[in-house]
C-alpha positions as CSV (number, residue, x, y, z in Angstrom):
1,X,133.1,126.3,102.2
2,X,136.2,124.4,101.0
3,X,136.1,122.2,104.1
4,X,133.3,120.2,102.4
5,X,135.0,120.1,99.0
6,X,135.7,116.3,99.5
7,X,132.0,115.6,99.3
8,X,132.1,116.3,95.6
9,X,134.2,113.2,95.1
10,X,131.1,111.1,95.8
11,X,130.3,109.3,92.6
12,X,126.5,109.3,92.8
13,X,124.8,112.6,92.2
14,X,121.0,113.2,92.4
15,X,119.7,116.4,90.9
16,X,116.4,118.2,91.3
17,X,115.2,119.2,87.8
18,X,113.1,122.3,87.7
19,X,115.1,125.4,88.8
20,X,118.3,123.4,89.2
21,X,119.1,121.9,85.8
22,X,116.6,124.3,84.2
23,X,115.9,128.0,84.7
24,X,113.0,128.1,87.1
25,X,109.8,128.8,85.1
26,X,107.2,127.0,87.2
27,X,104.9,129.6,88.7
28,X,103.4,127.3,91.4
29,X,100.8,129.9,92.5
30,X,99.5,130.2,88.9
31,X,99.4,126.4,88.7
32,X,97.5,126.2,92.0
33,X,95.1,128.8,90.8
34,X,94.4,126.9,87.6
35,X,93.7,123.7,89.6
36,X,91.7,125.5,92.2
37,X,94.1,124.7,95.0
38,X,94.4,127.2,97.9
39,X,97.6,129.2,98.0
40,X,100.4,127.6,100.0
41,X,98.9,124.1,99.8
42,X,101.1,121.3,98.4
43,X,99.9,120.6,94.9
44,X,100.6,116.8,94.7
45,X,99.3,116.0,98.2
46,X,96.2,118.0,97.6
47,X,95.5,116.2,94.3
48,X,96.1,112.8,96.0
49,X,93.5,113.6,98.7
50,X,90.7,114.4,96.3
51,X,88.0,111.9,95.4
52,X,89.3,109.5,92.7
53,X,87.4,110.8,89.7
54,X,88.2,114.5,90.6
55,X,91.8,113.6,91.4
56,X,92.3,111.9,88.0
57,X,90.8,114.9,86.1
58,X,93.0,117.3,88.0
59,X,96.2,115.2,87.6
60,X,95.5,115.1,83.8
61,X,95.2,118.9,83.8
62,X,98.4,119.3,85.8
63,X,100.2,116.9,83.4
64,X,99.1,119.2,80.4
65,X,100.3,122.4,82.1
66,X,103.6,120.8,82.9
67,X,104.0,119.3,79.5
68,X,103.8,122.7,78.0
69,X,106.4,124.0,80.5
70,X,108.7,121.0,79.8
71,X,108.8,121.7,76.1
72,X,109.7,125.3,76.7
73,X,112.3,124.6,79.3
74,X,115.6,126.5,79.2
75,X,118.9,125.0,80.5
76,X,120.4,126.5,83.6
77,X,123.7,128.3,82.8
78,X,126.6,125.8,82.9
79,X,124.4,122.6,83.1
80,X,125.9,120.9,80.0
81,X,129.5,121.6,81.2
82,X,128.7,120.2,84.6
83,X,127.1,117.0,83.3
84,X,129.8,116.6,80.7
85,X,132.5,116.8,83.4
86,X,130.7,114.4,85.7
87,X,130.1,111.9,82.9
88,X,133.7,112.0,81.7
89,X,134.7,111.1,85.3
90,X,132.3,108.2,85.3
91,X,129.9,109.6,87.9
92,X,126.4,108.1,88.1
93,X,123.6,110.7,87.7
94,X,120.0,110.6,88.7
95,X,117.0,112.9,89.0
96,X,114.5,113.3,91.8
97,X,111.7,115.6,90.8
98,X,108.2,116.5,91.9
99,X,107.4,116.5,88.1
100,X,106.3,113.2,86.5
101,X,108.9,110.9,85.0
102,X,107.4,111.5,81.5
103,X,107.6,115.3,81.8
104,X,111.1,115.1,83.3
105,X,112.2,113.0,80.3
106,X,110.5,115.5,77.9
107,X,112.4,118.3,79.6
108,X,115.8,116.5,79.4
109,X,115.2,115.8,75.7
110,X,114.2,119.4,75.0
111,X,117.4,120.6,76.7
112,X,119.6,118.0,75.0
113,X,120.5,116.4,78.3
114,X,118.9,113.0,78.1
115,X,122.1,111.3,77.2
116,X,123.5,111.8,80.7
117,X,120.6,109.9,82.4
118,X,118.9,106.5,82.1
119,X,115.1,106.4,82.3
120,X,115.4,104.3,85.5
121,X,117.5,107.0,87.2
122,X,114.7,109.6,86.8
123,X,112.4,109.4,89.8
124,X,109.2,111.3,89.3
125,X,106.3,112.0,91.7
126,X,104.4,108.8,91.1
127,X,107.5,106.6,91.3
128,X,108.0,107.2,95.0
129,X,106.5,109.3,97.8
130,X,107.3,112.9,96.9
131,X,110.0,115.1,98.5
132,X,110.8,115.8,101.2
133,X,110.2,112.0,101.8
134,X,113.5,110.2,101.4
135,X,111.9,107.2,99.6
136,X,112.9,108.4,96.1
137,X,116.5,108.7,97.1
138,X,116.5,105.3,98.8
139,X,115.1,103.9,95.6
140,X,118.0,105.4,93.6
141,X,120.6,104.2,96.1
142,X,119.2,100.7,96.0
143,X,119.2,100.8,92.2
144,X,122.9,101.8,92.2
145,X,123.6,99.5,95.1
146,X,125.5,102.1,97.1
147,X,125.2,103.5,100.6
148,X,124.4,107.0,101.7
149,X,128.0,108.0,102.1
150,X,128.5,107.7,98.4
151,X,125.8,110.1,97.2
152,X,124.8,113.7,97.3
153,X,121.8,115.8,96.1
154,X,122.0,119.1,94.2
155,X,118.9,121.4,94.4
156,X,117.7,124.9,94.5
157,X,114.9,124.6,97.0
158,X,114.1,123.8,100.7
159,X,112.6,120.3,99.8
160,X,115.8,119.3,98.0
161,X,117.9,120.0,101.1
162,X,115.3,118.5,103.5
163,X,115.1,115.3,101.5
164,X,118.9,115.1,101.4
165,X,119.0,115.4,105.2
166,X,116.2,112.9,105.6
167,X,118.0,110.3,103.4
168,X,121.3,111.2,105.2
169,X,123.2,112.1,102.0
170,X,125.3,115.2,101.4
171,X,123.5,118.4,100.1
172,X,124.5,121.0,97.6
173,X,122.4,124.2,97.4
174,X,122.4,126.1,94.2
175,X,121.1,129.6,94.7
176,X,121.7,132.2,91.9
177,X,120.5,135.0,94.3
178,X,123.3,134.1,96.7
179,X,121.0,134.5,99.7
180,X,121.2,130.8,100.8
181,X,118.1,130.8,103.0
182,X,118.8,127.4,104.7
183,X,122.5,127.3,105.5
184,X,122.0,124.6,108.2
185,X,120.7,122.2,105.6
186,X,123.4,122.7,103.0
187,X,126.8,121.1,103.1
188,X,128.0,123.1,100.1
189,X,126.4,126.3,98.7
190,X,127.1,127.7,95.3
191,X,125.6,130.5,93.1
192,X,125.7,128.5,89.9
193,X,126.4,125.1,88.3
194,X,129.5,126.7,86.7
195,X,130.8,127.4,90.2
196,X,130.1,123.7,91.1
197,X,132.0,122.5,88.0
198,X,135.0,124.7,88.9
199,X,135.1,123.0,92.3
200,X,135.5,119.6,90.6
201,X,138.6,120.6,88.7
């Protein structure tokens, strides 16, 4: 694993939010059920494909469900230590989430982490085509005016790693279970954010 250690020197880090900076609480199947979306169907894409009026109603419902989750979010172990370490070394931090920018911001405030990010650096699902499309990452890189070799993404799920590959930036997989289901998509694999911070020292 140490062979990719040098990737952590890249100064532009993009994080997934739910399940990466927070403890995963989203029960996506329960959310699908509440919205009447068949199991296994992508939530956002399905809502986008509905007739306008129905789509608007369902998006509002989803927003309410997620708002509640945002306010009750718990920080992932070691998240503050990691962001503090990166900040103190003048890293640029962004978020790419399937949540809305508003909910992402509510979550960051609830966790006391909003000071590490600017609003512009939080890319939510209506800001760019959702993951695994690389458009959100491209948007952040343009904003920061940097090339792909200066950035990496940290996430806990397949989409986070796929989007990193699609955008041609480095990928860090955080998996508390230690099973690392997609080794071919991850440049660095860690069980926790604390482990990641230790690698920075």
